[in-house]
TORPA-4810 file (N, C-alpha, C, O; in nm, 3 decimals):
<nodes>
NODE_1_14.011_12.024_10.818_13.990_12.036_10.684_13.919_11.899_10.626_13.815_11.903_10.561_M
NODE_2_13.982_11.784_10.655_13.932_11.649_10.636_13.792_11.627_10.689_13.710_11.567_10.619_R
NODE_3_13.755_11.677_10.820_13.636_11.644_10.869_13.537_11.739_10.794_13.426_11.687_10.775_T
NODE_4_13.550_11.852_10.751_13.478_11.943_10.673_13.460_11.877_10.542_13.344_11.880_10.502_L
NODE_5_13.537_11.825_10.472_13.520_11.746_10.344_13.436_11.642_10.364_13.340_11.625_10.290_A
NODE_6_13.464_11.558_10.472_13.375_11.423_10.493_13.228_11.482_10.527_13.125_11.432_10.482_A
NODE_7_13.231_11.585_10.605_13.071_11.628_10.640_13.018_11.659_10.504_12.912_11.604_10.476_T
NODE_8_13.076_11.742_10.408_13.017_11.782_10.295_12.980_11.642_10.218_12.862_11.619_10.190_L
NODE_9_13.066_11.563_10.189_13.037_11.431_10.106_12.924_11.380_10.194_12.832_11.334_10.126_V
NODE_10_12.908_11.376_10.303_12.787_11.299_10.383_12.675_11.375_10.341_12.580_11.320_10.286_L
NODE_11_12.680_11.508_10.364_12.546_11.595_10.335_12.503_11.583_10.181_12.385_11.575_10.146_L
NODE_12_12.600_11.583_10.103_12.569_11.578_9.951_12.498_11.425_9.918_12.402_11.412_9.842_L
NODE_13_12.562_11.317_9.986_12.490_11.206_9.977_12.354_11.199_10.038_12.268_11.131_9.982_S
NODE_14_12.330_11.258_10.142_12.206_11.255_10.205_12.099_11.335_10.127_11.981_11.302_10.124_L
NODE_15_12.150_11.439_10.067_12.058_11.518_9.984_12.025_11.456_9.858_11.910_11.467_9.817_A
NODE_16_12.115_11.387_9.788_12.087_11.291_9.665_11.986_11.189_9.715_11.894_11.158_9.639_A
NODE_17_11.995_11.135_9.831_11.900_11.022_9.858_11.770_11.059_9.903_11.678_10.977_9.905_L
NODE_18_11.753_11.193_9.943_11.627_11.248_9.997_11.564_11.298_9.852_11.442_11.285_9.837_A
NODE_19_11.637_11.350_9.754_11.600_11.400_9.630_11.521_11.289_9.569_11.408_11.309_9.524_R
NODE_20_11.589_11.151_9.567_11.556_11.033_9.486_11.426_10.981_9.565_11.345_10.920_9.496_A
NODE_21_11.401_10.995_9.678_11.293_10.933_9.754_11.184_11.020_9.759_11.076_10.980_9.802_D
NODE_22_11.199_11.137_9.720_11.114_11.240_9.739_11.017_11.297_9.622_10.960_11.406_9.615_S
NODE_23_11.017_11.178_9.526_10.935_11.202_9.400_10.775_11.197_9.452_10.733_11.122_9.539_A
NODE_24_10.705_11.287_9.385_10.563_11.285_9.417_10.506_11.150_9.379_10.552_11.092_9.281_P
NODE_25_10.405_11.094_9.454_10.351_10.981_9.429_10.273_10.983_9.303_10.206_11.082_9.273_P
NODE_26_10.280_10.863_9.218_10.201_10.863_9.091_10.076_10.778_9.115_10.094_10.663_9.154_V
NODE_27_9.975_10.815_9.098_9.846_10.747_9.101_9.855_10.609_9.020_9.914_10.611_8.912_P
NODE_28_9.804_10.498_9.063_9.810_10.381_8.992_9.739_10.388_8.835_9.780_10.338_8.730_L
NODE_29_9.637_10.458_8.859_9.581_10.479_8.702_9.654_10.542_8.620_9.656_10.503_8.504_D
NODE_30_9.731_10.651_8.659_9.833_10.734_8.583_9.935_10.630_8.526_9.964_10.626_8.406_A
NODE_31_9.995_10.534_8.634_10.093_10.447_8.572_10.028_10.352_8.471_10.095_10.316_8.375_L
NODE_32_9.904_10.309_8.485_9.845_10.231_8.399_9.807_10.305_8.250_9.831_10.248_8.143_I
NODE_33_9.755_10.413_8.256_9.740_10.490_8.136_9.866_10.526_8.055_9.872_10.529_7.932_D
NODE_34_9.967_10.554_8.145_10.085_10.601_8.083_10.176_10.489_8.019_10.266_10.514_7.938_G
NODE_35_10.143_10.361_8.063_10.226_10.243_7.999_10.165_10.199_7.873_10.044_10.188_7.851_A
NODE_36_10.272_10.172_7.783_10.219_10.104_7.655_10.213_9.957_7.671_10.140_9.886_7.601_E
NODE_37_10.297_9.908_7.771_10.304_9.769_7.806_10.291_9.759_7.931_10.335_9.861_7.982_E
NODE_38_10.242_9.669_8.028_10.243_9.634_8.157_10.270_9.483_8.133_10.190_9.413_8.071_I
NODE_39_10.400_9.431_8.193_10.430_9.312_8.198_10.469_9.252_8.325_10.526_9.320_8.410_V
NODE_40_10.440_9.119_8.344_10.461_9.060_8.466_10.574_8.940_8.413_10.552_8.861_8.321_V
NODE_41_10.687_8.946_8.485_10.793_8.858_8.449_10.919_8.839_8.556_10.915_8.886_8.670_G
NODE_42_11.012_8.778_8.513_11.122_8.768_8.596_11.258_8.837_8.530_11.279_8.838_8.409_E
NODE_43_11.334_8.884_8.613_11.458_8.969_8.581_11.548_8.855_8.543_11.567_8.762_8.621_V
NODE_44_11.605_8.862_8.419_11.705_8.766_8.389_11.836_8.814_8.403_11.924_8.737_8.440_L
NODE_45_11.863_8.951_8.374_12.006_9.017_8.372_12.000_9.160_8.391_11.902_9.217_8.343_S
NODE_46_12.080_9.223_8.448_12.117_9.358_8.468_12.257_9.389_8.452_12.342_9.364_8.537_S
NODE_47_12.280_9.446_8.335_12.411_9.474_8.299_12.440_9.602_8.234_12.378_9.638_8.134_E
NODE_48_12.539_9.677_8.293_12.583_9.808_8.252_12.668_9.819_8.122_12.744_9.724_8.101_G
NODE_49_12.666_9.911_8.038_12.739_9.934_7.909_12.751_10.049_7.885_12.671_10.124_7.942_R
NODE_50_12.844_10.104_7.801_12.855_10.242_7.749_12.778_10.273_7.625_12.788_10.203_7.525_W
NODE_51_12.690_10.393_7.635_12.618_10.433_7.519_12.659_10.589_7.491_12.611_10.689_7.545_D
NODE_52_12.751_10.583_7.403_12.819_10.734_7.359_12.913_10.763_7.506_13.003_10.687_7.543_G
NODE_53_12.876_10.877_7.571_12.963_10.922_7.667_12.921_10.875_7.805_12.989_10.901_7.905_S
NODE_54_12.804_10.802_7.809_12.763_10.770_7.927_12.722_10.619_7.951_12.694_10.544_7.857_M
NODE_55_12.722_10.575_8.097_12.682_10.455_8.128_12.546_10.434_8.131_12.471_10.520_8.177_V
NODE_56_12.498_10.316_8.082_12.335_10.293_8.110_12.328_10.145_8.131_12.409_10.070_8.079_V
NODE_57_12.222_10.100_8.214_12.222_9.958_8.249_12.084_9.900_8.168_11.973_9.955_8.167_T
NODE_58_12.118_9.792_8.111_12.008_9.724_8.031_11.952_9.593_8.131_12.026_9.499_8.162_D
NODE_59_11.835_9.603_8.165_11.769_9.499_8.242_11.693_9.415_8.147_11.607_9.471_8.079_V
NODE_60_11.714_9.272_8.130_11.638_9.202_8.058_11.547_9.122_8.147_11.583_9.069_8.253_R
NODE_61_11.417_9.116_8.092_11.298_9.049_8.177_11.231_8.963_8.090_11.199_9.001_7.978_V
NODE_62_11.202_8.828_8.137_11.132_8.717_8.059_10.997_8.765_8.096_10.962_8.786_8.212_R
NODE_63_10.924_8.780_7.992_10.762_8.825_7.999_10.697_8.673_8.025_10.705_8.575_7.950_V
NODE_64_10.641_8.683_8.135_10.547_8.557_8.154_10.408_8.599_8.139_10.329_8.509_8.113_D
NODE_65_10.360_8.725_8.150_10.208_8.760_8.135_10.213_8.916_8.085_10.294_8.997_8.131_D
NODE_66_10.134_8.942_8.003_10.102_9.085_7.975_9.967_9.132_8.008_9.868_9.077_7.961_S
NODE_67_9.958_9.245_8.099_9.844_9.307_8.134_9.806_9.404_8.036_9.688_9.438_8.032_L
NODE_68_9.886_9.452_7.959_9.857_9.557_7.851_9.939_9.554_7.750_10.053_9.519_7.781_K
NODE_69_9.919_9.581_7.624_10.010_9.576_7.507_10.043_9.439_7.469_9.998_9.343_7.530_G
NODE_70_10.130_9.428_7.356_10.185_9.306_7.314_10.336_9.291_7.317_10.404_9.283_7.215_T
NODE_71_10.380_9.287_7.428_10.540_9.280_7.428_10.586_9.130_7.390_10.515_9.030_7.391_P
NODE_72_10.714_9.141_7.358_10.785_9.025_7.287_10.796_8.927_7.419_10.761_8.970_7.528_P
NODE_73_10.843_8.805_7.405_10.871_8.731_7.526_10.957_8.753_7.600_10.962_8.679_7.699_R
NODE_74_11.059_8.862_7.586_11.155_8.903_7.649_11.182_9.051_7.615_11.198_9.088_7.499_E
NODE_75_11.186_9.133_7.724_11.192_9.277_7.702_11.327_9.329_7.760_11.382_9.267_7.851_V
NODE_76_11.376_9.431_7.714_11.516_9.493_7.777_11.465_9.644_7.815_11.422_9.716_7.725_T
NODE_77_11.471_9.687_7.937_11.454_9.819_7.992_11.596_9.881_7.992_11.692_9.811_8.027_L
NODE_78_11.614_10.015_7.951_11.735_10.075_7.964_11.722_10.199_8.037_11.637_10.284_8.009_T
NODE_79_11.819_10.212_8.145_11.808_10.312_8.247_11.948_10.376_8.251_12.049_10.315_8.217_Q
NODE_80_11.947_10.497_8.294_12.072_10.583_8.305_12.153_10.514_8.432_12.093_10.457_8.523_P
NODE_81_12.284_10.524_8.428_12.374_10.467_8.548_12.401_10.322_8.522_12.340_10.250_8.443_G
NODE_82_12.503_10.288_8.601_12.555_10.148_8.641_12.701_10.135_8.616_12.773_10.235_8.612_G
NODE_83_12.740_10.028_8.602_12.891_10.000_8.603_12.918_9.922_8.478_12.852_9.822_8.450_T
NODE_84_13.024_9.973_8.396_13.072_9.913_8.276_13.227_9.967_8.242_13.266_10.082_8.267_A
NODE_85_13.305_9.865_8.182_13.426_9.872_8.153_13.447_9.986_8.040_13.396_9.990_7.928_M
NODE_86_13.539_10.078_8.102_13.548_10.188_8.011_13.657_10.165_7.874_13.775_10.133_7.890_H
NODE_87_13.598_10.187_7.748_13.649_10.148_7.650_13.797_10.183_7.628_13.872_10.097_7.580_P
NODE_88_13.842_10.300_7.661_13.972_10.335_7.649_14.056_10.311_7.780_14.170_10.264_7.770_R
NODE_89_14.011_10.336_7.883_14.096_10.314_8.007_14.114_10.203_8.052_14.216_10.179_8.116_L
NODE_90_14.006_10.093_8.024_14.011_9.937_8.064_13.989_9.933_8.199_14.026_9.837_8.265_G
NODE_91_13.929_10.032_8.248_13.891_10.017_8.406_13.723_10.032_8.419_13.654_10.093_8.338_A
NODE_92_13.679_9.971_8.527_13.531_9.963_8.542_13.492_10.108_8.600_13.552_10.157_8.696_R
NODE_93_13.395_10.167_8.538_13.345_10.288_8.576_13.197_10.277_8.633_13.117_10.207_8.572_V
NODE_94_13.157_10.343_8.747_13.026_10.348_8.786_12.974_10.492_8.793_13.031_10.585_8.850_T
NODE_95_12.859_10.496_8.726_12.799_10.623_8.766_12.653_10.586_8.807_12.598_10.480_8.777_T
NODE_96_12.602_10.678_8.874_12.463_10.672_8.943_12.369_10.784_8.903_12.404_10.902_8.903_Q
NODE_97_12.250_10.743_8.869_12.156_10.844_8.838_12.028_10.820_8.946_11.987_10.709_8.981_A
NODE_98_11.977_10.950_8.989_11.878_10.927_9.073_11.761_10.871_9.029_11.681_10.831_9.113_S
NODE_99_11.731_10.858_8.884_11.612_10.802_8.851_11.639_10.651_8.824_11.543_10.582_8.789_S
NODE_100_11.761_10.596_8.838_11.758_10.447_8.832_11.686_10.367_8.932_11.665_10.408_9.046_A
NODE_101_11.647_10.251_8.888_11.578_10.169_8.977_11.637_10.047_8.992_11.674_9.993_8.888_T
NODE_102_11.658_9.980_9.113_11.754_9.853_9.124_11.675_9.750_9.080_11.553_9.753_9.093_P
NODE_103_11.740_9.651_9.024_11.682_9.521_8.998_11.769_9.411_9.029_11.891_9.422_9.019_F
NODE_104_11.703_9.292_9.070_11.786_9.173_9.124_11.745_9.057_9.037_11.630_9.016_9.021_G
NODE_105_11.853_9.010_8.985_11.827_8.877_8.907_11.741_8.775_8.988_11.778_8.740_9.100_V
NODE_106_11.640_8.732_8.938_11.549_8.634_8.968_11.432_8.715_9.035_11.339_8.647_9.078_G
NODE_107_11.426_8.842_9.049_11.307_8.898_9.119_11.192_8.879_9.017_11.211_8.859_8.897_E
NODE_108_11.076_8.886_9.073_10.957_8.860_8.999_10.894_9.000_8.997_10.883_9.067_9.100_H
NODE_109_10.851_9.043_8.877_10.803_9.211_8.897_10.700_9.223_8.805_10.682_9.143_8.714_V
NODE_110_10.625_9.334_8.831_10.533_9.391_8.734_10.580_9.531_8.693_10.595_9.618_8.778_V
NODE_111_10.607_9.554_8.549_10.656_9.662_8.511_10.556_9.768_8.416_10.478_9.720_8.334_L
NODE_112_10.566_9.888_8.434_10.484_9.973_8.365_10.593_10.026_8.262_10.693_10.086_8.301_F
NODE_113_10.569_10.001_8.133_10.674_10.035_8.024_10.632_10.124_7.922_10.520_10.100_7.876_V
NODE_114_10.687_10.212_7.879_10.677_10.310_7.774_10.803_10.315_7.687_10.913_10.312_7.743_A
NODE_115_10.793_10.324_7.538_10.895_10.324_7.453_10.909_10.472_7.399_10.821_10.544_7.352_Q
NODE_116_11.036_10.499_7.417_11.070_10.626_7.364_11.194_10.624_7.251_11.301_10.582_7.297_R
NODE_117_11.195_10.653_7.146_11.273_10.644_7.049_11.360_10.481_7.043_11.480_10.457_7.032_Q
NODE_118_11.244_10.390_7.054_11.290_10.247_7.050_11.351_10.208_7.162_11.419_10.106_7.149_G
NODE_119_11.348_10.260_7.281_11.415_10.204_7.391_11.293_10.202_7.505_11.209_10.291_7.513_T
NODE_120_11.297_10.096_7.582_11.192_10.084_7.673_11.231_10.131_7.813_11.338_10.094_7.862_R
NODE_121_11.155_10.204_7.872_11.182_10.277_7.999_11.060_10.254_8.102_10.948_10.223_8.061_R
NODE_122_11.088_10.269_8.226_10.977_10.253_8.320_10.902_10.391_8.319_10.964_10.496_8.299_L
NODE_123_10.770_10.389_8.340_10.656_10.494_8.337_10.674_10.523_8.495_10.668_10.429_8.574_V
NODE_124_10.695_10.646_8.538_10.691_10.682_8.680_10.815_10.638_8.755_10.816_10.619_8.876_G
NODE_125_10.927_10.623_8.670_11.051_10.582_8.745_11.043_10.457_8.845_10.985_10.353_8.813_G
NODE_126_11.096_10.472_8.952_11.088_10.353_9.052_10.938_10.305_9.069_10.911_10.185_9.069_A
NODE_127_10.840_10.403_9.081_10.702_10.354_9.086_10.670_10.285_8.975_10.556_10.240_8.988_Q
NODE_128_10.721_10.255_8.868_10.681_10.169_8.753_10.717_10.043_8.776_10.683_9.951_8.702_G
NODE_129_10.800_10.024_8.897_10.829_9.868_8.917_10.762_9.818_9.030_10.768_9.887_9.133_K
NODE_130_10.694_9.704_9.031_10.629_9.644_9.142_10.686_9.504_9.158_10.709_9.427_9.064_L
NODE_131_10.709_9.476_9.298_10.781_9.342_9.325_10.666_9.242_9.356_10.588_9.264_9.449_V
NODE_132_10.658_9.142_9.285_10.558_9.028_9.322_10.607_8.960_9.448_10.719_8.910_9.452_V
NODE_133_10.526_8.958_9.549_10.563_8.906_9.676_10.560_8.748_9.672_10.458_8.696_9.626_A
NODE_134_10.664_8.667_9.717_10.650_8.527_9.699_10.523_8.473_9.771_10.485_8.513_9.882_P
NODE_135_10.461_8.377_9.696_10.341_8.315_9.760_10.340_8.235_9.881_10.425_8.147_9.890_Q
NODE_136_10.259_8.253_9.974_10.295_8.168_10.099_10.279_8.010_10.070_10.206_7.965_9.982_P
NODE_137_10.353_7.937_10.151_10.343_7.795_10.103_10.214_7.736_10.173_10.183_7.764_10.288_T
NODE_138_10.143_7.650_10.092_10.037_7.599_10.146_10.053_7.492_10.235_10.147_7.416_10.213_A
NODE_139_9.969_7.467_10.348_9.978_7.358_10.427_9.974_7.234_10.369_9.899_7.217_10.273_P
NODE_140_10.049_7.137_10.415_10.072_7.008_10.348_9.921_6.958_10.326_9.836_6.976_10.413_A
NODE_141_9.895_6.896_10.209_9.763_6.821_10.164_9.672_6.934_10.124_9.562_6.891_10.089_G
NODE_142_9.684_7.066_10.120_9.596_7.160_10.084_9.614_7.176_9.927_9.720_7.171_9.865_A
NODE_143_9.490_7.197_9.877_9.488_7.224_9.727_9.536_7.361_9.703_9.498_7.461_9.762_R
NODE_144_9.638_7.352_9.596_9.692_7.497_9.580_9.614_7.583_9.476_9.560_7.528_9.380_S
NODE_145_9.610_7.712_9.495_9.530_7.804_9.419_9.601_7.815_9.278_9.714_7.769_9.258_A
NODE_146_9.530_7.874_9.189_9.608_7.930_9.066_9.719_8.014_9.097_9.708_8.094_9.191_R
NODE_147_9.829_8.006_9.027_9.950_8.054_9.066_9.961_8.216_9.100_10.052_8.261_9.169_R
NODE_148_9.861_8.294_9.045_9.879_8.442_9.066_9.747_8.469_9.142_9.730_8.587_9.171_D
NODE_149_9.660_8.391_9.176_9.537_8.450_9.239_9.544_8.528_9.342_9.468_8.625_9.351_A
NODE_150_9.633_8.501_9.434_9.642_8.571_9.566_9.802_8.608_9.613_9.852_8.595_9.725_A
NODE_151_9.869_8.663_9.478_10.010_8.692_9.510_10.003_8.849_9.516_9.945_8.914_9.429_V
NODE_152_10.064_8.902_9.620_10.071_9.056_9.646_10.158_9.107_9.553_10.254_9.037_9.518_A
NODE_153_10.139_9.233_9.501_10.241_9.296_9.423_10.261_9.447_9.481_10.171_9.520_9.522_V
NODE_154_10.396_9.476_9.477_10.410_9.623_9.511_10.553_9.617_9.583_10.615_9.514_9.610_G
NODE_155_10.593_9.760_9.612_10.716_9.766_9.676_10.700_9.739_9.813_10.795_9.694_9.876_P
NODE_156_10.590_9.760_9.868_10.545_9.706_10.005_10.438_9.608_9.981_10.466_9.489_9.964_K
NODE_157_10.310_9.656_9.977_10.186_9.606_9.920_10.098_9.696_9.864_10.073_9.801_9.924_R
NODE_158_10.049_9.672_9.765_9.955_9.781_9.702_9.806_9.779_9.762_9.741_9.680_9.795_L
NODE_159_9.764_9.925_9.768_9.627_9.934_9.799_9.576_10.080_9.724_9.610_10.190_9.767_E
NODE_160_9.492_10.061_9.605_9.450_10.175_9.550_9.357_10.228_9.642_9.269_10.153_9.685_P
NODE_161_9.365_10.366_9.685_9.286_10.440_9.773_9.195_10.520_9.667_9.215_10.533_9.546_S
NODE_162_9.086_10.574_9.748_8.993_10.664_9.658_9.043_10.751_9.564_8.994_10.774_9.454_A
NODE_163_9.166_10.811_9.624_9.226_10.907_9.540_9.345_10.839_9.442_9.435_10.905_9.390_S
NODE_164_9.327_10.693_9.427_9.408_10.635_9.336_9.568_10.618_9.366_9.639_10.558_9.285_G
NODE_165_9.615_10.668_9.473_9.741_10.654_9.511_9.763_10.501_9.574_9.666_10.428_9.597_Y
NODE_166_9.895_10.461_9.598_9.920_10.329_9.645_9.921_10.347_9.777_9.963_10.453_9.825_V
NODE_167_9.875_10.244_9.854_9.881_10.247_10.006_9.956_10.120_10.041_10.046_10.083_9.966_G
NODE_168_9.922_10.042_10.166_9.985_9.935_10.224_9.918_9.796_10.232_9.976_9.694_10.269_T
NODE_169_9.787_9.804_10.193_9.720_9.663_10.173_9.747_9.592_10.052_9.775_9.649_9.947_R
NODE_170_9.736_9.454_10.065_9.786_9.376_9.943_9.674_9.391_9.840_9.552_9.393_9.859_G
NODE_171_9.743_9.401_9.729_9.649_9.376_9.589_9.733_9.259_9.517_9.854_9.245_9.503_M
NODE_172_9.628_9.182_9.477_9.685_9.070_9.408_9.703_9.084_9.259_9.654_9.182_9.203_T
NODE_173_9.769_8.997_9.190_9.777_9.022_9.042_9.631_9.034_8.989_9.602_9.135_8.926_L
NODE_174_9.548_8.949_9.009_9.416_8.944_8.968_9.357_9.068_8.974_9.310_9.115_8.871_D
NODE_175_9.351_9.138_9.093_9.319_9.283_9.125_9.364_9.374_9.020_9.293_9.452_8.957_E
NODE_176_9.505_9.353_9.007_9.565_9.459_8.939_9.533_9.447_8.791_9.516_9.553_8.731_L
NODE_177_9.521_9.322_8.719_9.468_9.290_8.612_9.326_9.339_8.592_9.297_9.390_8.483_R
NODE_178_9.234_9.330_8.686_9.117_9.384_8.657_9.115_9.536_8.673_9.020_9.598_8.626_A
NODE_179_9.197_9.588_8.726_9.211_9.739_8.740_9.256_9.793_8.610_9.208_9.898_8.567_R
NODE_180_9.358_9.720_8.537_9.410_9.760_8.403_9.307_9.737_8.305_9.301_9.816_8.211_V
NODE_181_9.211_9.624_8.312_9.111_9.609_8.205_9.016_9.703_8.233_8.968_9.744_8.127_D
NODE_182_8.967_9.758_8.331_8.894_9.853_8.363_8.925_10.000_8.288_8.847_10.072_8.224_A
NODE_183_9.055_10.016_8.318_9.114_10.134_8.255_9.119_10.118_8.110_9.087_10.217_8.044_R
NODE_184_9.153_10.015_8.048_9.156_10.009_7.902_9.002_10.012_7.846_8.981_10.060_7.734_K
NODE_185_8.914_9.969_7.912_8.764_9.986_7.883_8.719_10.114_7.890_8.628_10.154_7.817_G
NODE_186_8.782_10.191_7.981_8.735_10.353_8.010_8.787_10.436_7.892_8.739_10.546_7.867_A
NODE_187_8.888_10.377_7.818_8.932_10.477_7.717_8.862_10.482_7.599_8.822_10.373_7.558_K
NODE_188_8.832_10.591_7.525_8.738_10.613_7.427_8.792_10.547_7.308_8.730_10.549_7.202_P
</nodes>
C-alpha cells in the first residue's frame, strides 16, 4: 500500500511538472505587445505573504532601464504561491502554483509586465522573465564595451525566428531594445 501511495505521489508530481513546462511558446512580439512595461533590473527580494486565504510572493526588482512604459525605480511583481507564516497557526505554510516563476536575489532580469487591478504580473508566465547572462570578462588591457551592448538575455539565449518564437542563439539587450522600439513604432 505504501508503494502504491509513493508511486501515486511521484506520478502526480511528474504530471504537475509536465503541465508547468508544457505551456505553448509565446512569440517575442506577443510578449512585447502584451506588456505595459518592459524593465531591465536586479531582483532585490522575493518574499511570501498571506493575501486573504492564499499565499502570494512579492518580488521586488530595482529598475535599471525601461524598454517600454514608465515604471517607477523599483517594481513589485506579485505571483501566486510561496512560503509565509500562517497568521493563526504560527507555522510556515508553503503553497505551489504551476504559474509561479522562480526568482533569485541578485539575478539580473528583463521582465515583461502588465498590471491588473493595481498588481504587476508577468506577461506570458515564466516566458515573461528573461535572465541577463553575465558579461564575459575582457582580456587584460582590452577596452570594455558599453555595459549592455553585447549581453545575451534569455532563459537560454534568445533568437527571434521568422515565426517570432524564441530559439537558442544570443540576443543582446541592444537587439531586444531595437525589437521593442520597432514594435512600438508599428502600433497605430
